[in-house]
C-alpha positions in Angstrom: 10.8 -11.5 6.9 11.3 -13.8 4.1 8.9 -16.4 2.4 9.1 -20.0 1.8 6.9 -20.9 -1.5 5.6 -23.7 -4.1 4.8 -23.7 -7.1 5.7 -23.1 -11.0 5.1 -20.1 -13.0 1.9 -20.1 -14.9 1.0 -18.1 -18.2 -0.6 -14.6 -16.6 -3.7 -15.3 -18.0 -3.8 -18.6 -15.5 -2.8 -16.4 -12.8 -5.5 -13.8 -13.1 -8.2 -16.5 -13.2 -6.5 -18.2 -10.7 -7.0 -14.8 -8.3 -11.1 -14.8 -8.9 -11.4 -18.2 -7.9 -9.0 -18.5 -5.0 -10.2 -18.7 -1.7 -8.2 -17.9 2.1 -7.5 -20.5 4.5 -6.1 -19.6 7.7 -2.7 -19.7 8.4 -0.6 -18.8 11.9 1.9 -16.6 9.6 1.3 -15.3 6.0 3.6 -14.3 3.8 4.6 -10.6 4.2 6.8 -9.0 1.9 9.9 -7.0 3.2 8.2 -3.6 2.9 10.1 -0.4 4.1 7.6 1.5 6.1 9.6 4.6 5.7 12.8 6.3 6.6 13.3 6.7 9.9 16.4 8.2 9.6 14.8 11.7 7.5 11.1 11.2 9.1 9.7 12.6 12.5 7.7 10.5 15.1 4.5 11.8 15.7 4.2 12.0 20.2 1.3 10.8 21.6 0.0 14.4 22.7 0.7 16.3 19.6 -2.8 16.0 18.0 -3.3 19.8 16.8 -1.1 20.4 13.9 0.3 17.6 11.6 3.6 18.8 10.5 5.7 17.2 7.9 9.1 17.1 6.6 9.7 18.2 3.2 11.1 16.5 -0.1 8.3 14.1 0.1 9.6 11.9 3.4 6.8 11.0 5.8 5.5 11.9 9.4 6.1 8.4 11.2 3.6 7.4 13.8 4.1 4.4 15.5 1.5 4.1 18.0 -2.1 3.9 17.7 -2.6 6.9 20.1 -0.5 9.0 18.7 -2.9 8.8 15.0 -4.5 12.7 14.7 -7.4 12.4 15.4 -9.6 13.2 12.3 -7.0 10.2 10.6 -8.4 8.0 13.2 -12.3 8.5 12.8 -11.4 8.3 9.2 -9.7 4.7 9.5 -12.7 3.7 12.3 -15.2 4.7 9.6 -13.2 2.2 6.8 -13.3 -0.4 9.4 -9.5 -0.8 9.4 -8.3 -2.2 12.3 -5.1 -0.7 13.7 -3.2 -2.0 16.4 -0.4 -1.1 18.5 1.8 -4.7 16.9 1.0 -3.4 13.7 1.5 0.3 13.7 5.1 -0.6 15.2 5.8 -2.9 12.6 4.1 -0.9 9.6 4.1 2.8 10.8 1.7 5.0 9.6 3.0 7.4 7.5 1.2 10.5 6.4 2.8 12.7 3.4 2.8 15.0 0.6 4.1 13.0 -2.2 5.3 16.7 -3.7 4.6 20.0 -3.8 1.6 21.1 -4.6 0.0 18.3 -3.8 -2.4 17.7 -0.8 -1.5 15.7 2.3 -2.4 11.8 2.2 -1.6 9.1 4.4 -1.1 5.4 4.5 -2.4 3.4 7.1 -1.7 -0.7 7.7 -4.8 -3.0 8.5 -4.8 -6.1 10.3 -6.2 -9.2 9.1 -5.1 -12.5 7.5 -3.0 -11.0 5.4 -2.1 -7.5 6.4 -3.3 -4.7 3.6 -3.2 -1.0 3.5 -6.0 1.7 3.1 -4.9 5.6 1.8 -6.7 8.5 3.2 -6.2 12.4 1.4 -6.5 15.0 3.6 -8.2 18.2 2.3 -6.8 21.8 1.9 -8.1 22.7 5.7 -5.9 20.0 7.7 -8.7 19.7 10.7 -11.5 17.8 8.8 -11.8 14.3 8.3 -9.6 12.6 5.4 -11.4 10.8 2.5 -10.4 7.3 1.6 -8.4 7.1 -1.6 -9.3 4.5 -4.5 -6.3 3.1 -6.6 -6.4 1.4 -10.4 -5.9 -2.6 -10.2 -6.0 -5.5 -12.1 -9.4 -7.4 -12.6 -9.2 -11.0 -12.4 -10.4 -11.9 -15.7 -8.7 -9.0 -17.5 -8.9 -5.6 -17.8 -9.2 -3.2 -14.8 -10.6 -2.2 -11.8 -10.6 0.2 -8.5 -10.1 -0.6 -5.2 -9.2 1.5 -2.0 -7.7 -2.4 -0.8 -4.9 -2.2 -3.3 -2.4 -4.0 -0.6 0.2 -3.6 2.1 1.4 -0.3 0.8 4.7 1.4 1.0 6.0 4.9 0.0 9.8 5.6 -1.2 10.2 9.6 -1.4 13.4 9.2 -3.5 11.8 8.0 -6.1 8.2 9.2 -5.9 6.7 5.4 -5.8 3.7 3.9 -4.0 3.9 0.4 -3.9 1.1 -2.2 -3.1 1.5 -5.5 -2.2 -1.5 -8.2 -2.5 -0.7 -11.8 -0.9 -2.7 -14.4 0.5 -2.6 -16.5 3.6 -2.6 -19.7 1.2 0.2 -22.1 0.2 1.0 -22.0 -2.8 -0.8 -19.0 -3.8 -0.4 -15.8 -5.7 1.3 -12.5 -4.9 0.1 -9.2 -7.0 2.7 -6.0 -6.7 1.3 -2.6 -8.3 3.3 0.5 -8.9 2.2 3.6 -8.6 4.2 6.8 -10.2 3.9 10.1 -8.6 3.8 12.7 -11.3 0.8 14.1 -13.2 -2.7 12.3 -12.6 -6.0 13.1 -10.7 -4.9 10.7 -7.8 -3.1 13.5 -5.9 -0.5 13.1 -8.5 -0.4 9.1 -8.9 -0.4 7.0 -12.3 -0.9 2.9 -12.4 2.9 2.7 -14.0 3.5 -1.4 -13.4 2.1 -4.1 -12.3 3.7 -7.5 -11.0 2.8 -11.3 -10.2 4.8 -13.8 -8.4 4.3 -17.7 -7.7 4.2 -18.1 -3.4 6.2 -21.0 -2.6 5.9 -23.4 0.0 9.0 -25.1 0.1 11.5 -23.3 -2.5 13.3 -20.0 -2.6 10.8 -17.0 -3.6 10.3 -16.5 -7.0 11.4 -13.3 -9.1 8.7 -11.4 -9.8 7.4 -11.2 -13.3 5.8 -7.9 -14.9 1.8 -8.2 -15.9 1.4 -4.9 -17.3 3.6 -2.2 -17.7 2.4 1.7 -18.5 3.8 3.1 -22.0 5.2 6.4 -22.8 3.3 9.0 -24.0 2.5 12.5 -24.2 -1.1 13.8 -24.1 -0.2 17.6 -23.1 -1.6 19.9 -25.8 
């Protein structure tokens, strides 16, 4: 869905300071980006009765769950433990994605949670898929500078073709600010993911959406011996 927004650009430091002090206000329709919830033409949809096994497509394609009663029980237990509220209407709009980001990586899941502005949680499965998966924590920019970590980086989407995980963090007030973190799959201890880019833009109320501006981008380095 498109969002209408108002405001002018500010320096990156001022934007991060505003993020530190901003408070949310109730709204009927918070701005939500146009996120691809998965890749249904090449993914599988979980039947409600198939809870015993999790079989994901190859090539990073997701196993897509579009109903709450189709969520595998071990994953549902982990979702409930993190106080993530999932509803049928939300799961229909932003399906649960279960996927292996690359060969040799562990299975993981991305789940959207309802709230004033929807966000997501990610979970990492053990080698034994029958056990309850663990919440994942991602690097994020800190409001006053530097980096921090959060298990709520924003509303997440997975793109199998580019092997990137994107987290959009918005607001339910206008004018406001949006952040977008991009995590690249490659090498790293976060199931192969590393933060590669952070972008920001202003939420506008009565004007077209502003363009994303790069706040930080990972330099290229090689620490291999």
